[in-house]
py3Dmol code that shows the C-alpha trace and the ligand (Angstrom):
import py3Dmol

protein = """\
ATOM      1  CA  MET A   1      46.096  89.687 132.049  1.00  0.00           C
ATOM      2  CA  LYS A   2      42.512  90.777 132.226  1.00  0.00           C
ATOM      3  CA  ILE A   3      42.081  93.809 129.944  1.00  0.00           C
ATOM      4  CA  ALA A   4      39.822  95.702 132.359  1.00  0.00           C
ATOM      5  CA  ASN A   5      42.917  96.119 134.598  1.00  0.00           C
ATOM      6  CA  LEU A   6      44.790  97.925 131.827  1.00  0.00           C
ATOM      7  CA  TYR A   7      42.109 100.616 131.724  1.00  0.00           C
ATOM      8  CA  ARG A   8      42.062 100.768 135.554  1.00  0.00           C
ATOM      9  CA  LYS A   9      45.782 101.577 135.519  1.00  0.00           C
ATOM     10  CA  GLY A  10      45.009 104.871 133.804  1.00  0.00           C
ATOM     11  CA  LYS A  11      47.244 104.287 130.776  1.00  0.00           C
ATOM     12  CA  THR A  12      45.865 105.090 127.327  1.00  0.00           C
ATOM     13  CA  VAL A  13      45.196 101.569 126.045  1.00  0.00           C
ATOM     14  CA  LEU A  14      45.955 100.870 122.397  1.00  0.00           C
ATOM     15  CA  SER A  15      44.269  97.802 120.960  1.00  0.00           C
ATOM     16  CA  PHE A  16      44.008  96.306 117.493  1.00  0.00           C
ATOM     17  CA  GLU A  17      41.266  94.161 115.929  1.00  0.00           C
ATOM     18  CA  ILE A  18      42.047  91.483 113.373  1.00  0.00           C
ATOM     19  CA  PHE A  19      39.980  88.780 111.661  1.00  0.00           C
ATOM     20  CA  PRO A  20      40.932  85.134 110.903  1.00  0.00           C
ATOM     21  CA  PRO A  21      41.509  84.544 107.238  1.00  0.00           C
ATOM     22  CA  LYS A  22      38.558  82.865 105.508  1.00  0.00           C
ATOM     23  CA  ARG A  23      40.598  80.583 103.253  1.00  0.00           C
ATOM     24  CA  ASP A  24      43.301  78.147 104.206  1.00  0.00           C
ATOM     25  CA  SER A  25      45.492  79.604 101.500  1.00  0.00           C
ATOM     26  CA  GLU A  26      45.548  82.952 103.389  1.00  0.00           C
ATOM     27  CA  LEU A  27      46.597  81.400 106.671  1.00  0.00           C
ATOM     28  CA  LYS A  28      50.339  81.773 105.978  1.00  0.00           C
ATOM     29  CA  ASN A  29      49.970  85.519 105.299  1.00  0.00           C
ATOM     30  CA  ILE A  30      48.522  86.036 108.764  1.00  0.00           C
ATOM     31  CA  ASP A  31      51.852  85.172 110.383  1.00  0.00           C
ATOM     32  CA  ALA A  32      53.611  88.047 108.638  1.00  0.00           C
ATOM     33  CA  THR A  33      50.724  90.312 109.537  1.00  0.00           C
ATOM     34  CA  LEU A  34      50.762  89.266 113.197  1.00  0.00           C
ATOM     35  CA  GLU A  35      54.506  89.685 113.434  1.00  0.00           C
ATOM     36  CA  ILE A  36      54.326  93.346 112.374  1.00  0.00           C
ATOM     37  CA  LEU A  37      51.230  94.096 114.434  1.00  0.00           C
ATOM     38  CA  CYS A  38      52.757  92.602 117.584  1.00  0.00           C
ATOM     39  CA  GLU A  39      56.027  94.496 117.003  1.00  0.00           C
ATOM     40  CA  LEU A  40      53.944  97.639 117.407  1.00  0.00           C
ATOM     41  CA  LYS A  41      53.298  96.536 121.030  1.00  0.00           C
ATOM     42  CA  PRO A  42      49.610  97.055 121.374  1.00  0.00           C
ATOM     43  CA  ASP A  43      48.130  96.425 124.828  1.00  0.00           C
ATOM     44  CA  PHE A  44      45.864  93.742 123.337  1.00  0.00           C
ATOM     45  CA  ILE A  45      44.647  92.320 120.049  1.00  0.00           C
ATOM     46  CA  SER A  46      41.063  91.197 119.596  1.00  0.00           C
ATOM     47  CA  VAL A  47      40.203  88.451 117.123  1.00  0.00           C
ATOM     48  CA  THR A  48      36.795  88.399 115.419  1.00  0.00           C
ATOM     49  CA  PHE A  49      34.540  85.351 115.383  1.00  0.00           C
ATOM     50  CA  GLY A  50      32.539  84.297 112.251  1.00  0.00           C
ATOM     51  CA  ALA A  51      28.849  83.602 112.653  1.00  0.00           C
ATOM     52  CA  GLY A  52      28.274  79.859 113.095  1.00  0.00           C
ATOM     53  CA  GLY A  53      30.540  76.863 112.361  1.00  0.00           C
ATOM     54  CA  SER A  54      33.313  75.259 114.293  1.00  0.00           C
ATOM     55  CA  SER A  55      36.045  76.019 111.761  1.00  0.00           C
ATOM     56  CA  ASN A  56      35.489  79.722 112.426  1.00  0.00           C
ATOM     57  CA  CYS A  57      35.738  79.302 116.169  1.00  0.00           C
ATOM     58  CA  ASN A  58      38.875  77.160 115.832  1.00  0.00           C
ATOM     59  CA  ARG A  59      40.595  79.711 113.703  1.00  0.00           C
ATOM     60  CA  THR A  60      39.763  82.455 116.212  1.00  0.00           C
ATOM     61  CA  ILE A  61      41.265  80.412 119.040  1.00  0.00           C
ATOM     62  CA  GLU A  62      44.333  79.401 116.966  1.00  0.00           C
ATOM     63  CA  LEU A  63      45.091  83.104 116.252  1.00  0.00           C
ATOM     64  CA  ALA A  64      44.454  84.128 119.879  1.00  0.00           C
ATOM     65  CA  LYS A  65      46.914  81.410 121.049  1.00  0.00           C
ATOM     66  CA  LYS A  66      49.526  82.573 118.582  1.00  0.00           C
ATOM     67  CA  ILE A  67      49.139  86.185 119.741  1.00  0.00           C
ATOM     68  CA  LYS A  68      49.529  85.149 123.356  1.00  0.00           C
ATOM     69  CA  TYR A  69      52.186  82.488 123.270  1.00  0.00           C
ATOM     70  CA  THR A  70      54.260  83.309 120.141  1.00  0.00           C
ATOM     71  CA  TYR A  71      54.130  87.140 120.448  1.00  0.00           C
ATOM     72  CA  GLN A  72      53.368  87.691 124.135  1.00  0.00           C
ATOM     73  CA  VAL A  73      50.541  90.112 123.406  1.00  0.00           C
ATOM     74  CA  GLU A  74      47.242  89.785 125.282  1.00  0.00           C
ATOM     75  CA  PRO A  75      44.458  88.384 123.085  1.00  0.00           C
ATOM     76  CA  VAL A  76      40.728  89.027 123.315  1.00  0.00           C
ATOM     77  CA  VAL A  77      38.505  86.416 121.718  1.00  0.00           C
ATOM     78  CA  HIS A  78      35.165  87.588 120.201  1.00  0.00           C
ATOM     79  CA  LEU A  79      32.319  85.210 120.818  1.00  0.00           C
ATOM     80  CA  THR A  80      28.804  85.415 119.324  1.00  0.00           C
ATOM     81  CA  CYS A  81      25.850  83.613 120.832  1.00  0.00           C
ATOM     82  CA  LEU A  82      22.757  83.711 118.590  1.00  0.00           C
ATOM     83  CA  SER A  83      23.461  80.410 116.882  1.00  0.00           C
ATOM     84  CA  TYR A  84      24.760  78.551 119.962  1.00  0.00           C
ATOM     85  CA  ASP A  85      23.133  76.804 122.921  1.00  0.00           C
ATOM     86  CA  LYS A  86      24.430  76.656 126.499  1.00  0.00           C
ATOM     87  CA  ALA A  87      26.279  73.344 125.981  1.00  0.00           C
ATOM     88  CA  GLU A  88      28.188  74.789 122.980  1.00  0.00           C
ATOM     89  CA  ILE A  89      29.107  77.905 124.909  1.00  0.00           C
ATOM     90  CA  ASP A  90      30.226  75.729 127.883  1.00  0.00           C
ATOM     91  CA  ASN A  91      32.533  73.764 125.484  1.00  0.00           C
ATOM     92  CA  PHE A  92      33.840  76.955 124.070  1.00  0.00           C
ATOM     93  CA  SER A  93      34.616  78.527 127.397  1.00  0.00           C
ATOM     94  CA  ALA A  94      36.250  75.315 128.629  1.00  0.00           C
ATOM     95  CA  LEU A  95      38.488  75.381 125.571  1.00  0.00           C
ATOM     96  CA  LEU A  96      39.409  79.049 126.141  1.00  0.00           C
ATOM     97  CA  LYS A  97      40.090  78.375 129.778  1.00  0.00           C
ATOM     98  CA  SER A  98      42.374  75.366 128.954  1.00  0.00           C
ATOM     99  CA  GLU A  99      44.268  77.593 126.502  1.00  0.00           C
ATOM    100  CA  GLY A 100      44.787  80.304 129.097  1.00  0.00           C
ATOM    101  CA  ILE A 101      42.640  82.916 127.289  1.00  0.00           C
ATOM    102  CA  GLU A 102      41.225  85.375 129.849  1.00  0.00           C
ATOM    103  CA  ASN A 103      39.322  87.949 127.819  1.00  0.00           C
ATOM    104  CA  ILE A 104      36.110  87.655 125.774  1.00  0.00           C
ATOM    105  CA  LEU A 105      34.245  90.225 123.738  1.00  0.00           C
ATOM    106  CA  ALA A 106      30.743  88.851 124.209  1.00  0.00           C
ATOM    107  CA  LEU A 107      28.427  89.550 121.282  1.00  0.00           C
ATOM    108  CA  ARG A 108      25.018  88.623 120.031  1.00  0.00           C
ATOM    109  CA  GLY A 109      26.182  88.385 116.361  1.00  0.00           C
ATOM    110  CA  ASP A 110      24.371  89.527 113.280  1.00  0.00           C
ATOM    111  CA  ARG A 111      21.257  87.737 112.125  1.00  0.00           C
ATOM    112  CA  ASN A 112      21.919  85.556 109.101  1.00  0.00           C
ATOM    113  CA  PRO A 113      19.065  83.791 107.246  1.00  0.00           C
ATOM    114  CA  ASP A 114      21.411  80.902 106.363  1.00  0.00           C
ATOM    115  CA  ILE A 115      22.393  80.229 110.004  1.00  0.00           C
ATOM    116  CA  PRO A 116      19.609  78.947 112.330  1.00  0.00           C
ATOM    117  CA  GLU A 117      19.250  80.771 115.661  1.00  0.00           C
ATOM    118  CA  LYS A 118      18.938  78.954 118.946  1.00  0.00           C
ATOM    119  CA  GLU A 119      16.832  79.922 121.955  1.00  0.00           C
ATOM    120  CA  ASP A 120      19.349  80.072 124.838  1.00  0.00           C
ATOM    121  CA  PHE A 121      20.856  83.468 124.130  1.00  0.00           C
ATOM    122  CA  ARG A 122      18.735  86.217 122.553  1.00  0.00           C
ATOM    123  CA  HIS A 123      20.959  89.207 123.410  1.00  0.00           C
ATOM    124  CA  ALA A 124      24.585  89.789 124.271  1.00  0.00           C
ATOM    125  CA  SER A 125      23.550  90.539 127.870  1.00  0.00           C
ATOM    126  CA  ASP A 126      22.228  86.910 128.125  1.00  0.00           C
ATOM    127  CA  LEU A 127      25.633  85.611 127.120  1.00  0.00           C
ATOM    128  CA  ILE A 128      27.441  87.971 129.482  1.00  0.00           C
ATOM    129  CA  SER A 129      25.396  86.972 132.546  1.00  0.00           C
ATOM    130  CA  TYR A 130      25.908  83.312 131.648  1.00  0.00           C
ATOM    131  CA  LEU A 131      29.698  83.682 131.288  1.00  0.00           C
ATOM    132  CA  LYS A 132      29.830  85.719 134.469  1.00  0.00           C
ATOM    133  CA  GLN A 133      28.388  82.908 136.569  1.00  0.00           C
ATOM    134  CA  THR A 134      32.023  82.036 137.116  1.00  0.00           C
ATOM    135  CA  GLU A 135      34.655  84.741 137.536  1.00  0.00           C
ATOM    136  CA  GLU A 136      36.950  83.180 134.969  1.00  0.00           C
ATOM    137  CA  PHE A 137      36.802  85.742 132.137  1.00  0.00           C
ATOM    138  CA  CYS A 138      37.053  89.470 131.793  1.00  0.00           C
ATOM    139  CA  ILE A 139      34.122  90.391 129.534  1.00  0.00           C
ATOM    140  CA  ALA A 140      33.914  93.269 127.092  1.00  0.00           C
ATOM    141  CA  GLY A 141      30.802  94.219 125.162  1.00  0.00           C
ATOM    142  CA  ALA A 142      30.029  96.191 121.944  1.00  0.00           C
ATOM    143  CA  CYS A 143      28.436  99.612 121.820  1.00  0.00           C
ATOM    144  CA  TYR A 144      27.117 101.829 119.015  1.00  0.00           C
ATOM    145  CA  PRO A 145      27.633 105.612 119.102  1.00  0.00           C
ATOM    146  CA  GLU A 146      25.055 105.940 116.285  1.00  0.00           C
ATOM    147  CA  CYS A 147      22.722 103.227 117.680  1.00  0.00           C
ATOM    148  CA  HIS A 148      22.614  99.579 116.538  1.00  0.00           C
ATOM    149  CA  PRO A 149      20.810  99.259 113.174  1.00  0.00           C
ATOM    150  CA  GLU A 150      18.012  97.217 114.898  1.00  0.00           C
ATOM    151  CA  SER A 151      17.615  99.724 117.750  1.00  0.00           C
ATOM    152  CA  LEU A 152      13.991 100.656 118.605  1.00  0.00           C
ATOM    153  CA  ASP A 153      15.044 104.130 119.782  1.00  0.00           C
ATOM    154  CA  ARG A 154      17.901 105.856 121.655  1.00  0.00           C
ATOM    155  CA  VAL A 155      16.294 105.457 125.063  1.00  0.00           C
ATOM    156  CA  SER A 156      15.939 101.684 124.794  1.00  0.00           C
ATOM    157  CA  GLU A 157      19.429 101.470 123.304  1.00  0.00           C
ATOM    158  CA  PHE A 158      20.856 102.967 126.522  1.00  0.00           C
ATOM    159  CA  LYS A 159      18.546 100.876 128.672  1.00  0.00           C
ATOM    160  CA  PHE A 160      19.839  97.676 127.050  1.00  0.00           C
ATOM    161  CA  LEU A 161      23.429  98.895 127.138  1.00  0.00           C
ATOM    162  CA  LYS A 162      23.154  99.479 130.824  1.00  0.00           C
ATOM    163  CA  LYS A 163      21.719  95.941 131.144  1.00  0.00           C
ATOM    164  CA  LYS A 164      24.799  94.650 129.341  1.00  0.00           C
ATOM    165  CA  VAL A 165      27.078  96.423 131.818  1.00  0.00           C
ATOM    166  CA  ASP A 166      25.031  95.355 134.822  1.00  0.00           C
ATOM    167  CA  ALA A 167      25.335  91.763 133.528  1.00  0.00           C
ATOM    168  CA  GLY A 168      29.136  92.048 133.785  1.00  0.00           C
ATOM    169  CA  ALA A 169      30.663  93.819 130.764  1.00  0.00           C
ATOM    170  CA  GLU A 170      33.676  95.645 132.194  1.00  0.00           C
ATOM    171  CA  VAL A 171      34.624  97.552 129.038  1.00  0.00           C
ATOM    172  CA  LEU A 172      32.656  98.671 125.966  1.00  0.00           C
ATOM    173  CA  LEU A 173      34.328  98.766 122.540  1.00  0.00           C
ATOM    174  CA  SER A 174      32.556 100.974 120.033  1.00  0.00           C
ATOM    175  CA  GLN A 175      31.455 100.501 116.496  1.00  0.00           C
ATOM    176  CA  LEU A 176      33.476 102.616 114.023  1.00  0.00           C
ATOM    177  CA  PHE A 177      32.434 106.202 113.434  1.00  0.00           C
ATOM    178  CA  PHE A 178      33.773 109.135 111.414  1.00  0.00           C
ATOM    179  CA  ASP A 179      32.478 112.078 113.441  1.00  0.00           C
ATOM    180  CA  ASN A 180      33.977 112.498 116.896  1.00  0.00           C
ATOM    181  CA  GLU A 181      31.190 114.806 118.113  1.00  0.00           C
ATOM    182  CA  ILE A 182      28.833 111.780 117.792  1.00  0.00           C
ATOM    183  CA  PHE A 183      31.143 109.773 120.045  1.00  0.00           C
ATOM    184  CA  TYR A 184      31.438 112.551 122.670  1.00  0.00           C
ATOM    185  CA  ARG A 185      27.623 112.860 122.845  1.00  0.00           C
ATOM    186  CA  PHE A 186      27.337 109.080 123.183  1.00  0.00           C
ATOM    187  CA  ARG A 187      29.947 108.936 125.943  1.00  0.00           C
ATOM    188  CA  GLU A 188      28.120 111.638 127.855  1.00  0.00           C
ATOM    189  CA  ASP A 189      24.751 109.893 127.438  1.00  0.00           C
ATOM    190  CA  CYS A 190      26.396 106.679 128.712  1.00  0.00           C
ATOM    191  CA  ARG A 191      27.384 108.528 131.893  1.00  0.00           C
ATOM    192  CA  ILE A 192      23.861 109.978 132.250  1.00  0.00           C
ATOM    193  CA  ALA A 193      22.473 106.445 131.872  1.00  0.00           C
ATOM    194  CA  GLY A 194      24.730 105.296 134.739  1.00  0.00           C
ATOM    195  CA  ILE A 195      27.178 103.397 132.550  1.00  0.00           C
ATOM    196  CA  GLU A 196      30.510 103.930 134.314  1.00  0.00           C
ATOM    197  CA  VAL A 197      32.818 101.437 132.495  1.00  0.00           C
ATOM    198  CA  PRO A 198      35.418 102.614 129.972  1.00  0.00           C
ATOM    199  CA  VAL A 199      33.770 103.367 126.600  1.00  0.00           C
ATOM    200  CA  ILE A 200      36.441 102.914 124.010  1.00  0.00           C
ATOM    201  CA  PRO A 201      36.209 104.488 120.507  1.00  0.00           C
ATOM    202  CA  GLY A 202      36.670 102.139 117.540  1.00  0.00           C
ATOM    203  CA  ILE A 203      38.487 103.728 114.625  1.00  0.00           C
ATOM    204  CA  MET A 204      38.808 102.337 111.117  1.00  0.00           C
ATOM    205  CA  PRO A 205      41.176 104.121 108.802  1.00  0.00           C
ATOM    206  CA  VAL A 206      39.521 104.058 105.350  1.00  0.00           C
ATOM    207  CA  ILE A 207      41.957 103.522 102.551  1.00  0.00           C
ATOM    208  CA  ASN A 208      39.698 102.550  99.650  1.00  0.00           C
ATOM    209  CA  ALA A 209      36.442 103.902  98.404  1.00  0.00           C
ATOM    210  CA  ALA A 210      34.668 100.518  98.152  1.00  0.00           C
ATOM    211  CA  GLN A 211      35.488  99.850 101.777  1.00  0.00           C
ATOM    212  CA  ILE A 212      33.838 103.067 102.984  1.00  0.00           C
ATOM    213  CA  LYS A 213      30.658 102.452 100.951  1.00  0.00           C
ATOM    214  CA  ARG A 214      30.461  98.914 102.461  1.00  0.00           C
ATOM    215  CA  MET A 215      30.986 100.207 105.990  1.00  0.00           C
ATOM    216  CA  VAL A 216      28.458 102.944 105.782  1.00  0.00           C
ATOM    217  CA  THR A 217      25.870 100.484 104.439  1.00  0.00           C
ATOM    218  CA  LEU A 218      26.648  97.747 106.951  1.00  0.00           C
ATOM    219  CA  CYS A 219      26.899  99.695 110.139  1.00  0.00           C
ATOM    220  CA  GLY A 220      24.993 102.881 109.308  1.00  0.00           C
ATOM    221  CA  ALA A 221      27.926 105.181 110.309  1.00  0.00           C
ATOM    222  CA  SER A 222      27.415 108.816 109.235  1.00  0.00           C
ATOM    223  CA  PHE A 223      29.759 110.011 106.633  1.00  0.00           C
ATOM    224  CA  PRO A 224      30.549 113.719 107.383  1.00  0.00           C
ATOM    225  CA  GLU A 225      30.654 116.107 104.474  1.00  0.00           C
ATOM    226  CA  ARG A 226      34.304 116.945 105.187  1.00  0.00           C
ATOM    227  CA  PHE A 227      35.223 113.322 104.834  1.00  0.00           C
ATOM    228  CA  GLN A 228      33.023 112.806 101.779  1.00  0.00           C
ATOM    229  CA  LYS A 229      34.885 115.564  99.969  1.00  0.00           C
ATOM    230  CA  ILE A 230      38.256 113.983 100.824  1.00  0.00           C
ATOM    231  CA  ILE A 231      37.173 110.590  99.499  1.00  0.00           C
ATOM    232  CA  HIS A 232      35.621 112.028  96.406  1.00  0.00           C
ATOM    233  CA  LYS A 233      38.751 114.097  95.641  1.00  0.00           C
ATOM    234  CA  PHE A 234      41.245 111.228  96.036  1.00  0.00           C
ATOM    235  CA  GLU A 235      39.338 108.045  95.161  1.00  0.00           C
ATOM    236  CA  GLY A 236      40.895 107.886  91.696  1.00  0.00           C
ATOM    237  CA  CYS A 237      44.397 107.363  93.004  1.00  0.00           C
ATOM    238  CA  ARG A 238      45.186 104.493  95.434  1.00  0.00           C
ATOM    239  CA  ASP A 239      48.215 106.093  97.086  1.00  0.00           C
ATOM    240  CA  ALA A 240      46.551 109.472  97.418  1.00  0.00           C
ATOM    241  CA  LEU A 241      43.495 107.884  99.061  1.00  0.00           C
ATOM    242  CA  PHE A 242      45.753 105.936 101.458  1.00  0.00           C
ATOM    243  CA  ASP A 243      47.420 109.182 102.568  1.00  0.00           C
ATOM    244  CA  ALA A 244      44.119 110.971 102.868  1.00  0.00           C
ATOM    245  CA  GLY A 245      42.348 108.139 104.748  1.00  0.00           C
ATOM    246  CA  MET A 246      45.254 107.774 107.165  1.00  0.00           C
ATOM    247  CA  SER A 247      45.375 111.515 107.800  1.00  0.00           C
ATOM    248  CA  TYR A 248      41.690 111.579 108.474  1.00  0.00           C
ATOM    249  CA  ALA A 249      41.928 108.637 110.981  1.00  0.00           C
ATOM    250  CA  LEU A 250      44.943 110.132 112.651  1.00  0.00           C
ATOM    251  CA  SER A 251      43.248 113.555 113.117  1.00  0.00           C
ATOM    252  CA  GLN A 252      40.271 111.691 114.592  1.00  0.00           C
ATOM    253  CA  ILE A 253      42.512 109.823 116.982  1.00  0.00           C
ATOM    254  CA  ILE A 254      44.514 112.913 118.082  1.00  0.00           C
ATOM    255  CA  ASP A 255      41.268 114.789 118.775  1.00  0.00           C
ATOM    256  CA  LEU A 256      39.988 111.801 120.830  1.00  0.00           C
ATOM    257  CA  LEU A 257      43.241 111.623 122.759  1.00  0.00           C
ATOM    258  CA  ALA A 258      42.884 115.384 123.556  1.00  0.00           C
ATOM    259  CA  ASN A 259      39.453 114.632 124.901  1.00  0.00           C
ATOM    260  CA  ASP A 260      40.433 112.184 127.626  1.00  0.00           C
ATOM    261  CA  ILE A 261      39.497 108.861 126.088  1.00  0.00           C
ATOM    262  CA  GLN A 262      40.822 105.819 127.917  1.00  0.00           C
ATOM    263  CA  GLY A 263      41.949 103.908 124.806  1.00  0.00           C
ATOM    264  CA  ILE A 264      41.754 103.477 121.052  1.00  0.00           C
ATOM    265  CA  HIS A 265      40.514 100.269 119.416  1.00  0.00           C
ATOM    266  CA  LEU A 266      41.900 100.204 115.901  1.00  0.00           C
ATOM    267  CA  TYR A 267      40.111  98.164 113.255  1.00  0.00           C
ATOM    268  CA  THR A 268      43.261  97.163 111.334  1.00  0.00           C
ATOM    269  CA  MET A 269      41.509  95.118 108.610  1.00  0.00           C
ATOM    270  CA  ASN A 270      44.583  92.904 108.891  1.00  0.00           C
ATOM    271  CA  ASN A 271      46.607  95.635 107.214  1.00  0.00           C
ATOM    272  CA  PRO A 272      49.897  96.157 109.100  1.00  0.00           C
ATOM    273  CA  ALA A 273      50.793  99.232 107.034  1.00  0.00           C
ATOM    274  CA  VAL A 274      47.702 100.962 108.457  1.00  0.00           C
ATOM    275  CA  ALA A 275      48.504 100.056 112.070  1.00  0.00           C
ATOM    276  CA  ARG A 276      52.118 101.045 111.666  1.00  0.00           C
ATOM    277  CA  LYS A 277      51.260 104.479 110.238  1.00  0.00           C
ATOM    278  CA  ILE A 278      48.783 105.163 113.077  1.00  0.00           C
ATOM    279  CA  CYS A 279      51.346 104.149 115.706  1.00  0.00           C
ATOM    280  CA  GLU A 280      53.996 106.357 114.109  1.00  0.00           C
ATOM    281  CA  GLY A 281      51.542 109.267 114.119  1.00  0.00           C
ATOM    282  CA  ILE A 282      50.936 108.941 117.914  1.00  0.00           C
ATOM    283  CA  LYS A 283      54.272 107.575 119.067  1.00  0.00           C
ATOM    284  CA  ASN A 284      54.925 110.554 121.340  1.00  0.00           C
ATOM    285  CA  ILE A 285      51.411 110.590 122.743  1.00  0.00           C
ATOM    286  CA  VAL A 286      50.572 106.961 123.436  1.00  0.00           C
ATOM    287  CA  VAL A 287      53.407 105.061 125.049  1.00  0.00           C
ATOM    288  CA  PRO A 288      53.725 101.543 123.550  1.00  0.00           C
ATOM    289  CA  ASN A 289      53.135  98.621 125.881  1.00  0.00           C
TER     290      ASN A 289
END
"""
ligand_1 = """\
53
FAD
P 23.124 93.195 121.564
O 23.837 93.900 122.687
O 22.260 92.013 121.934
O 22.238 94.292 120.839
C 21.642 94.091 119.591
C 20.347 94.850 119.483
O 19.355 94.314 120.387
C 20.436 96.345 119.861
O 19.584 97.111 119.081
C 20.003 96.386 121.330
O 19.489 97.644 121.645
C 18.903 95.336 121.333
N 18.797 94.693 122.643
C 19.811 94.320 123.495
N 19.335 93.742 124.586
C 17.977 93.713 124.465
C 16.879 93.245 125.282
N 17.116 92.640 126.424
N 15.632 93.345 124.767
C 15.367 93.874 123.555
N 16.392 94.349 122.726
C 17.612 94.291 123.186
N 29.928 90.250 114.804
C 30.417 89.015 114.569
O 29.656 88.189 114.064
N 31.649 88.667 114.914
C 32.529 89.487 115.535
O 33.634 89.159 115.814
C 32.048 90.862 115.797
N 32.809 91.736 116.464
C 32.343 92.980 116.744
C 33.156 93.897 117.441
C 32.740 95.151 117.768
C 33.592 96.106 118.551
C 31.378 95.571 117.395
C 30.889 96.936 117.776
C 30.572 94.643 116.708
C 31.038 93.376 116.372
N 30.248 92.489 115.698
C 30.694 91.188 115.425
C 28.901 92.842 115.216
C 27.769 92.443 116.236
O 27.700 91.066 116.403
C 26.461 93.003 115.635
O 26.445 94.373 115.642
C 25.212 92.394 116.282
O 24.119 92.712 115.438
C 24.836 92.929 117.616
O 25.686 92.409 118.589
P 25.644 92.984 120.088
O 26.495 92.134 120.892
O 25.882 94.479 120.103
O 24.088 92.735 120.477
"""
view = py3Dmol.view(width=600, height=400)
view.addModel(protein, "pdb")
view.setStyle({"model": 0}, {"cartoon": {"style": "trace"}})
view.addModel(ligand_1, "xyz")
view.setStyle({"model": 1}, {"stick": {}})
view.zoomTo()
view.show()
């Protein structure tokens, strides 16, 4: 099932994001995680892709296959392009096709001084137009309500985002954010820029203080004062911070649902307790798949 069709049906689409474990020793835990996540019946689960290296890509595909064939949930495979050439992308798409994977989140990938970049794909839009030469995959792209950290300015950010959509991205999944007003402004600016595809908010429930500091540094998300106070107040107690972080994420999601969003993309951080709590909190609002 191509995920763009889910959004076209007008249902509120619930999706989860997971990452493949880095170490072999963690591989067995992922089965238990997947089992719980899939029981929650999301519309799809996307699997991240590490920068460079075939073991990363193999793990992403292995997980996607498990999601599709063991648990009958639709997978979306993330694919970065900065460190690959056309032949490598051809091999990768042939592999996906042979495994019956229909959805790709096409990304440029972060720059990493330890991983050499290649010349074939400089931006996600290059990868998207290349993959769209055939009609085999449904392609999603990434978007950034607070601008990408390398963005020149807001005007060029929207110009390049429109280019990504014109190249063939049928859905945009957003970077995490903690202030819904920023997302609403972004969504409106997308429409003004002529971007008509679904723009789906990405929500990450924050359940430990180190995680939030890392996230704010990595992706530059604003950290509203109301949320800072909550973290500051409860960071000394793990359970209290879990409750507070989950409540904050749920209130964000309920406000988004009241404002006509077409779906929620939940960054689960491979934590099934987080996903379960969110699903419980919206069970009478978002109908499971
Ligand atoms: P692009 O769309 O290429 O944009 C990157 C920057 O270049 C932006 O500032 C943009 O304005 C600018 N730009 C775009 N096109 C042009 C152009 N034609 N000319 C000049 N400038 C241009 N990373 C991973 O490594 N693995 C993952 O699995 C992964 N999953 C992600 C999932 C989501 C939902 C999101 C939001 C991000 C994810 N990332 C992942 C991170 C992503 O790879 C980085 O944010 C990366 O730095 C940018 O990728 P992009 O696809 O948005 O790039």
